[in-house]
PLY file of the C-alpha trace (Angstrom):
ply
format ascii 1.0
element vertex 470
property float x
property float y
property float z
element edge 469
property int vertex1
property int vertex2
end_header
45.73 -35.00 -10.12
44.75 -32.76 -13.05
44.98 -28.98 -13.28
41.17 -28.92 -13.46
40.88 -30.71 -10.10
43.47 -28.44 -8.51
41.73 -25.35 -9.81
38.18 -26.23 -8.90
38.78 -27.25 -5.28
39.76 -23.78 -3.95
36.52 -22.27 -5.30
34.45 -24.55 -3.06
35.92 -23.78 0.39
33.73 -24.33 3.43
33.98 -23.12 7.01
33.71 -25.25 10.17
29.93 -25.47 9.75
30.16 -26.54 6.12
29.03 -23.18 4.71
30.44 -21.77 1.49
33.27 -19.34 2.22
33.26 -16.64 -0.49
36.11 -14.71 1.15
38.45 -17.70 0.87
37.39 -18.28 -2.72
38.00 -14.62 -3.56
41.47 -14.84 -2.00
42.26 -17.84 -4.21
41.05 -15.98 -7.29
43.24 -13.03 -6.34
46.27 -15.29 -5.98
45.68 -16.81 -9.44
45.42 -13.33 -10.93
48.67 -12.25 -9.29
50.35 -15.37 -10.66
48.83 -14.62 -14.08
47.47 -18.17 -14.09
44.43 -17.55 -16.33
44.26 -21.20 -17.41
43.55 -22.25 -13.83
40.85 -19.60 -13.60
39.19 -20.75 -16.84
39.16 -24.31 -15.52
37.63 -23.35 -12.20
34.98 -20.78 -13.13
32.50 -22.97 -15.07
32.20 -25.36 -12.11
30.87 -22.70 -9.71
27.20 -21.78 -9.38
26.45 -18.36 -10.90
25.12 -16.90 -7.64
28.22 -18.06 -5.72
30.52 -16.75 -8.43
28.80 -13.35 -8.28
29.32 -13.34 -4.50
33.02 -14.11 -5.00
33.52 -11.48 -7.71
31.83 -8.76 -5.65
34.64 -9.14 -3.09
37.39 -8.49 -5.64
38.83 -5.08 -6.57
37.25 -3.57 -9.73
40.34 -4.22 -11.86
40.46 -7.88 -10.82
36.75 -8.25 -11.47
37.14 -6.77 -14.94
39.87 -9.35 -15.64
37.85 -12.35 -14.45
34.50 -11.52 -16.13
35.70 -12.05 -19.74
36.96 -15.53 -18.74
33.39 -16.67 -18.03
31.50 -18.08 -21.06
28.98 -15.65 -22.62
25.59 -16.84 -21.35
27.04 -17.77 -17.96
28.70 -14.36 -17.79
25.33 -12.61 -18.26
23.80 -14.78 -15.51
26.65 -14.01 -13.10
26.50 -10.32 -14.00
22.77 -10.26 -13.21
23.45 -11.48 -9.67
25.84 -8.60 -8.95
24.45 -5.54 -7.10
23.01 -3.02 -9.56
25.39 -0.23 -8.53
28.32 -2.58 -9.14
26.92 -3.53 -12.56
26.72 0.15 -13.48
30.30 0.77 -12.35
31.61 -2.15 -14.40
29.67 -1.23 -17.55
31.06 2.31 -17.37
34.55 0.84 -17.92
33.57 -1.63 -20.68
33.79 -0.99 -24.46
30.46 -0.47 -26.22
30.70 -3.79 -28.07
31.07 -5.69 -24.78
28.16 -3.81 -23.22
25.94 -4.61 -26.20
26.95 -8.28 -26.05
26.16 -8.40 -22.34
22.79 -6.67 -22.70
21.85 -9.02 -25.52
22.45 -12.07 -23.28
20.79 -10.74 -20.11
17.15 -11.41 -19.23
14.70 -8.68 -20.21
14.00 -7.36 -16.70
17.67 -7.31 -15.64
18.64 -5.73 -18.96
16.25 -2.81 -18.55
17.26 -2.32 -14.89
20.87 -1.91 -16.00
19.89 0.27 -18.97
17.97 2.65 -16.68
21.10 3.27 -14.59
23.24 4.31 -17.56
23.82 8.01 -18.32
21.67 9.33 -21.22
24.63 9.68 -23.59
25.71 6.10 -22.88
22.18 4.85 -23.57
22.09 6.62 -26.92
25.35 4.95 -27.95
24.35 1.47 -26.84
20.71 1.29 -27.97
21.25 1.48 -31.78
23.71 -1.43 -31.64
21.11 -3.82 -30.20
18.85 -5.97 -32.32
15.48 -4.41 -33.18
13.48 -6.72 -30.89
15.71 -6.12 -27.87
15.83 -2.38 -28.59
12.05 -2.04 -28.69
11.66 -4.25 -25.63
14.04 -2.03 -23.63
12.22 1.13 -24.74
8.85 -0.29 -23.75
9.92 -1.62 -20.34
11.94 1.53 -19.58
8.86 3.69 -20.23
7.06 2.49 -17.10
7.50 4.73 -14.04
9.75 3.56 -11.19
7.82 1.80 -8.46
5.17 0.46 -10.85
4.57 -3.20 -11.70
5.72 -2.44 -15.25
9.15 -1.46 -13.98
9.82 -4.94 -12.53
8.07 -7.21 -15.04
9.71 -9.17 -17.83
8.45 -9.64 -21.36
9.88 -13.16 -21.67
6.80 -15.33 -21.14
5.00 -18.09 -23.04
1.63 -17.48 -24.71
-0.71 -19.98 -26.36
-3.95 -19.67 -28.31
-7.16 -21.43 -27.32
-7.39 -23.24 -30.69
-4.44 -25.51 -29.81
-4.76 -28.91 -28.19
-2.51 -30.19 -25.37
-0.02 -31.87 -27.73
0.29 -28.79 -29.93
0.67 -26.58 -26.83
3.60 -28.68 -25.56
5.26 -28.45 -28.99
4.82 -24.66 -28.93
6.30 -24.43 -25.43
9.28 -26.51 -26.58
9.82 -23.97 -29.37
9.67 -20.83 -27.21
11.34 -22.25 -24.09
14.87 -20.92 -24.86
13.59 -17.33 -24.84
11.07 -17.57 -21.97
11.71 -16.73 -18.33
9.58 -19.75 -17.35
7.32 -22.27 -19.07
5.81 -23.76 -15.90
2.82 -21.51 -16.59
1.71 -20.51 -20.08
-0.92 -17.86 -20.79
-3.82 -18.39 -23.17
-4.83 -15.32 -25.18
-7.47 -14.41 -27.76
-6.62 -12.83 -31.16
-6.39 -9.37 -29.47
-3.90 -10.79 -26.87
-6.48 -10.43 -24.11
-5.69 -12.90 -21.34
-8.42 -15.56 -21.09
-6.70 -18.35 -19.18
-3.59 -19.93 -17.73
-2.35 -23.50 -18.02
0.43 -25.21 -16.11
3.00 -27.46 -17.75
1.96 -30.23 -15.37
-1.67 -30.16 -16.59
-0.53 -30.17 -20.22
1.66 -33.23 -19.67
-1.10 -35.11 -17.84
-3.75 -34.30 -20.47
-4.33 -36.44 -23.55
-2.56 -34.91 -26.58
-5.81 -34.25 -28.44
-7.54 -32.51 -25.49
-8.51 -28.93 -26.46
-6.54 -26.32 -24.56
-9.79 -24.62 -23.54
-10.61 -27.70 -21.44
-7.20 -27.81 -19.75
-6.67 -24.15 -18.91
-7.92 -22.33 -15.81
-10.07 -19.38 -16.97
-10.03 -15.84 -15.54
-6.57 -15.98 -13.92
-5.55 -13.58 -11.16
-3.63 -10.66 -12.65
-2.16 -7.29 -11.72
-2.41 -3.99 -13.60
0.79 -2.77 -15.25
0.53 0.69 -13.64
-0.24 -0.60 -10.12
2.33 -0.19 -7.34
4.95 -2.90 -7.50
4.24 -3.96 -3.92
0.78 -5.04 -5.11
2.39 -7.68 -7.33
4.47 -8.90 -4.39
1.36 -9.08 -2.19
-0.59 -11.17 -4.69
2.29 -13.55 -5.34
2.69 -14.06 -1.58
-1.06 -14.37 -0.95
-1.76 -16.93 -3.68
1.63 -18.69 -3.48
2.34 -18.07 -7.17
5.67 -18.53 -8.89
4.57 -16.15 -11.68
1.92 -13.44 -11.88
0.63 -12.14 -15.25
0.56 -8.39 -15.86
-2.19 -6.84 -17.98
-3.07 -3.41 -19.30
-6.44 -1.69 -18.84
-7.87 -3.57 -21.83
-6.98 -6.96 -20.33
-4.10 -7.62 -22.75
-1.12 -9.42 -21.25
2.03 -7.28 -21.36
4.41 -9.18 -19.09
4.91 -11.34 -16.01
6.36 -10.81 -12.55
8.27 -13.77 -11.14
8.46 -14.82 -7.50
12.15 -13.92 -7.21
11.46 -10.38 -8.44
8.57 -10.15 -5.97
10.93 -11.20 -3.17
13.34 -8.44 -4.20
10.46 -5.94 -4.08
9.33 -7.16 -0.66
12.89 -6.92 0.66
13.35 -3.41 -0.77
10.00 -2.23 0.64
10.78 -3.72 4.06
14.22 -2.07 4.06
12.68 1.26 3.08
10.13 0.97 5.89
12.83 0.08 8.40
14.89 3.11 7.39
11.90 5.44 7.63
10.79 3.94 10.92
14.28 4.62 12.26
14.04 8.27 11.23
15.95 8.15 7.94
14.75 9.82 4.76
14.41 6.54 2.90
16.17 3.54 1.46
19.89 3.68 0.75
20.68 3.26 -2.95
24.02 1.60 -2.08
25.10 -0.94 0.50
26.07 0.18 3.99
29.59 -1.08 3.36
30.10 1.27 0.39
28.02 4.21 1.67
30.02 7.41 2.16
29.99 9.57 5.27
28.27 12.35 3.30
25.49 10.05 2.11
24.81 8.66 5.59
24.84 12.20 6.96
22.26 13.39 4.40
20.07 10.36 5.07
19.85 11.05 8.80
20.29 14.77 9.42
16.88 15.96 8.19
14.71 14.17 10.74
17.16 14.78 13.57
17.14 18.55 12.98
13.33 18.59 12.70
13.02 16.61 15.92
15.41 18.97 17.72
12.90 21.77 17.24
10.02 19.45 18.09
11.73 18.69 21.40
11.81 22.41 22.20
8.10 21.92 22.89
9.04 19.53 25.71
11.49 22.06 27.14
8.86 24.80 27.04
6.44 22.53 28.90
8.94 21.91 31.68
9.76 25.62 31.94
6.05 26.41 32.31
5.83 24.25 35.44
9.03 25.48 37.14
7.22 26.58 40.31
5.48 23.22 40.68
8.76 21.36 40.19
10.55 23.60 42.72
8.02 22.71 45.46
7.76 19.00 44.55
11.20 17.82 43.50
10.09 14.18 43.70
8.17 14.76 40.46
11.43 15.12 38.51
12.47 11.56 39.41
9.52 10.10 37.48
9.69 12.44 34.47
12.06 10.34 32.27
10.21 7.15 33.19
6.79 8.51 32.26
7.64 10.19 28.96
9.74 7.20 27.87
6.80 4.89 28.57
4.51 6.98 26.39
7.04 7.04 23.56
7.68 3.31 23.83
3.98 2.46 23.78
3.41 4.75 20.80
6.38 3.32 18.89
5.11 -0.23 19.49
1.65 0.63 18.25
2.95 2.55 15.22
5.23 -0.33 14.21
2.33 -2.79 14.28
0.08 -0.48 12.25
2.75 0.37 9.66
3.43 -3.31 9.11
-0.26 -4.18 8.86
-0.93 -1.35 6.37
2.13 -2.28 4.28
1.07 -5.94 3.98
-2.57 -5.12 3.28
-3.69 -6.84 6.48
-5.70 -3.73 7.36
-7.00 -0.81 5.29
-8.05 2.78 5.95
-11.65 1.76 6.58
-10.49 -0.40 9.51
-9.40 2.64 11.56
-12.49 2.81 13.80
-12.42 -0.88 14.72
-8.66 -0.76 15.30
-9.12 2.36 17.45
-11.53 0.59 19.79
-9.24 -2.42 20.06
-6.18 -0.26 20.68
-8.11 1.68 23.32
-8.80 -1.54 25.22
-5.20 -2.73 24.90
-3.82 0.69 25.91
-6.10 0.77 28.96
-4.83 -2.62 30.13
-1.22 -1.64 29.48
-1.68 1.69 31.26
-3.29 0.12 34.34
-0.55 -2.51 34.56
2.25 0.06 34.28
0.48 2.45 36.67
0.28 -0.26 39.35
3.94 -1.12 38.79
5.11 2.48 39.20
2.77 3.49 42.03
4.74 1.46 44.59
7.88 3.38 43.71
5.85 6.61 43.95
4.91 5.84 47.56
8.52 5.18 48.43
9.90 8.31 46.70
7.25 10.89 47.46
4.41 9.45 49.51
0.80 8.62 48.53
0.04 11.96 46.79
3.01 11.60 44.43
2.16 7.91 43.89
-1.38 8.87 42.85
-0.11 11.55 40.45
2.40 9.17 38.87
-0.14 6.34 38.53
-2.82 8.49 36.90
-0.26 10.17 34.63
1.18 6.81 33.58
-2.28 5.52 32.66
-3.12 8.55 30.54
0.31 8.92 28.94
0.42 5.27 27.85
-3.11 5.48 26.46
-2.44 8.71 24.57
0.90 7.43 23.23
-0.64 4.16 22.05
-3.61 5.82 20.36
-1.37 8.40 18.71
1.02 5.70 17.47
-1.90 3.72 16.07
-3.65 6.66 14.41
-0.71 8.51 12.82
0.02 5.82 10.15
-3.68 5.86 9.19
-3.61 9.67 8.95
-0.54 9.63 6.72
-2.09 6.94 4.51
-5.26 9.01 4.25
-3.24 11.86 2.72
-1.32 9.43 0.47
1.90 9.73 2.46
4.03 6.76 3.43
2.80 5.42 6.81
6.38 4.38 7.59
7.09 8.09 8.02
5.35 7.71 11.40
8.81 6.83 12.61
9.81 5.91 16.14
11.73 9.19 16.66
8.70 11.21 15.51
6.27 9.31 17.74
8.68 9.54 20.66
9.17 13.29 20.27
5.43 13.94 20.07
4.76 11.64 23.01
7.44 13.42 25.07
5.87 16.83 24.68
2.31 15.63 25.27
3.43 13.45 28.18
5.04 16.38 29.96
1.87 18.43 29.70
-0.25 15.50 30.95
2.09 14.73 33.84
2.49 18.21 35.20
-1.12 19.12 34.44
-2.32 16.18 36.55
0.24 17.00 39.23
-1.01 20.59 39.43
-4.63 19.47 39.65
-4.27 16.55 42.08
-1.68 18.10 44.37
-3.75 21.26 44.49
-6.81 19.25 45.52
-4.82 17.25 48.08
-3.03 20.32 49.37
0.35 18.94 48.34
0 1
1 2
2 3
3 4
4 5
5 6
6 7
7 8
8 9
9 10
10 11
11 12
12 13
13 14
14 15
15 16
16 17
17 18
18 19
19 20
20 21
21 22
22 23
23 24
24 25
25 26
26 27
27 28
28 29
29 30
30 31
31 32
32 33
33 34
34 35
35 36
36 37
37 38
38 39
39 40
40 41
41 42
42 43
43 44
44 45
45 46
46 47
47 48
48 49
49 50
50 51
51 52
52 53
53 54
54 55
55 56
56 57
57 58
58 59
59 60
60 61
61 62
62 63
63 64
64 65
65 66
66 67
67 68
68 69
69 70
70 71
71 72
72 73
73 74
74 75
75 76
76 77
77 78
78 79
79 80
80 81
81 82
82 83
83 84
84 85
85 86
86 87
87 88
88 89
89 90
90 91
91 92
92 93
93 94
94 95
95 96
96 97
97 98
98 99
99 100
100 101
101 102
102 103
103 104
104 105
105 106
106 107
107 108
108 109
109 110
110 111
111 112
112 113
113 114
114 115
115 116
116 117
117 118
118 119
119 120
120 121
121 122
122 123
123 124
124 125
125 126
126 127
127 128
128 129
129 130
130 131
131 132
132 133
133 134
134 135
135 136
136 137
137 138
138 139
139 140
140 141
141 142
142 143
143 144
144 145
145 146
146 147
147 148
148 149
149 150
150 151
151 152
152 153
153 154
154 155
155 156
156 157
157 158
158 159
159 160
160 161
161 162
162 163
163 164
164 165
165 166
166 167
167 168
168 169
169 170
170 171
171 172
172 173
173 174
174 175
175 176
176 177
177 178
178 179
179 180
180 181
181 182
182 183
183 184
184 185
185 186
186 187
187 188
188 189
189 190
190 191
191 192
192 193
193 194
194 195
195 196
196 197
197 198
198 199
199 200
200 201
201 202
202 203
203 204
204 205
205 206
206 207
207 208
208 209
209 210
210 211
211 212
212 213
213 214
214 215
215 216
216 217
217 218
218 219
219 220
220 221
221 222
222 223
223 224
224 225
225 226
226 227
227 228
228 229
229 230
230 231
231 232
232 233
233 234
234 235
235 236
236 237
237 238
238 239
239 240
240 241
241 242
242 243
243 244
244 245
245 246
246 247
247 248
248 249
249 250
250 251
251 252
252 253
253 254
254 255
255 256
256 257
257 258
258 259
259 260
260 261
261 262
262 263
263 264
264 265
265 266
266 267
267 268
268 269
269 270
270 271
271 272
272 273
273 274
274 275
275 276
276 277
277 278
278 279
279 280
280 281
281 282
282 283
283 284
284 285
285 286
286 287
287 288
288 289
289 290
290 291
291 292
292 293
293 294
294 295
295 296
296 297
297 298
298 299
299 300
300 301
301 302
302 303
303 304
304 305
305 306
306 307
307 308
308 309
309 310
310 311
311 312
312 313
313 314
314 315
315 316
316 317
317 318
318 319
319 320
320 321
321 322
322 323
323 324
324 325
325 326
326 327
327 328
328 329
329 330
330 331
331 332
332 333
333 334
334 335
335 336
336 337
337 338
338 339
339 340
340 341
341 342
342 343
343 344
344 345
345 346
346 347
347 348
348 349
349 350
350 351
351 352
352 353
353 354
354 355
355 356
356 357
357 358
358 359
359 360
360 361
361 362
362 363
363 364
364 365
365 366
366 367
367 368
368 369
369 370
370 371
371 372
372 373
373 374
374 375
375 376
376 377
377 378
378 379
379 380
380 381
381 382
382 383
383 384
384 385
385 386
386 387
387 388
388 389
389 390
390 391
391 392
392 393
393 394
394 395
395 396
396 397
397 398
398 399
399 400
400 401
401 402
402 403
403 404
404 405
405 406
406 407
407 408
408 409
409 410
410 411
411 412
412 413
413 414
414 415
415 416
416 417
417 418
418 419
419 420
420 421
421 422
422 423
423 424
424 425
425 426
426 427
427 428
428 429
429 430
430 431
431 432
432 433
433 434
434 435
435 436
436 437
437 438
438 439
439 440
440 441
441 442
442 443
443 444
444 445
445 446
446 447
447 448
448 449
449 450
450 451
451 452
452 453
453 454
454 455
455 456
456 457
457 458
458 459
459 460
460 461
461 462
462 463
463 464
464 465
465 466
466 467
467 468
468 469
């Protein structure tokens, strides 16, 4: 058995279910480093998929990672490096000599290169940029100029363009020439002399066409595009909606300036979903590092703001209870149902808000749909309120008699309806004022529903029990 066979096998460990075990592979790498067996490492590394190798390296200590990376061949090293988390890339580059950083940036894809460049300190950028080739330097400057969150910030400039004067055979020859430097050649973009996008042609259609067929007859005219300064989530929406693998990016004059690939769109969708989840849970926004590496101070800052704000919001609930002290003293049975009622309003509002935030984020509904959604939510809230009122009224009879049961049932109906309508409307209101609808978080909805629910409950109790002489 050769050294190569011995070395490769430990980097493909599987668990009982046959899944790749990166922890075991990382342990093997660590043991080879401790034994200073770099030949075994060199033999094993090229046989591992880049994404799996990045997963393995991310589990190693920084010093071990810095030792293993130079053992990976140049182009493969750039691919593996691109799969590492961005914060880890930045940490590694900070410890690398300038020549190695320049070599790495030169081999990375355009979009990953500019992402890494944007994380470097200004002085580090100024030292690295002049050492790059002119084309790469200008490409980084152009891509880095787009604001964060825009389509331009996630696009790549490595795409294939063709001119309409070519025929199918000439187009295939041109694609063969530019393929090494293009992100993908499955779709090529047809432009006029001013680089305005006039069509798109797939590699499949080019191969199936006769070589002398004019490109204008093979291409699909007026392709779907996205503006370079649009929000990046718009690119992700269009790629998902039309099932594209690549989406062309144009400026306001219709000139193609880049492409967004499906994998980048997936990253955007995942980041947006994570951001919405964090905001819905009452955090200030998305974490810039993983939960595993987040410090206590960072997690504290992410969560303390909303919690402190909501503490003062909940004082409103306490003031409401204090206002009805006399009523509570003469009808102690009302206290039993207080947590149940206000929790139901908060739960109904949080459900409704979650549905609306998701629908607004995906583009399923827009601001103009508020009135139709309001009527639908009113019907749903009425049915939910009646169902929950009937469920709780039986307990009301047992705990306080028919008068208390009536108070609890009517209060439940109104509280659930108000909570649902508030949860549905608040994301629309925030969107109307160009705020993030995800800020209509569950803690915020719950706190508002608590205060309003208390006023509804004790207001109805005062009115009904007064009428009934209770």
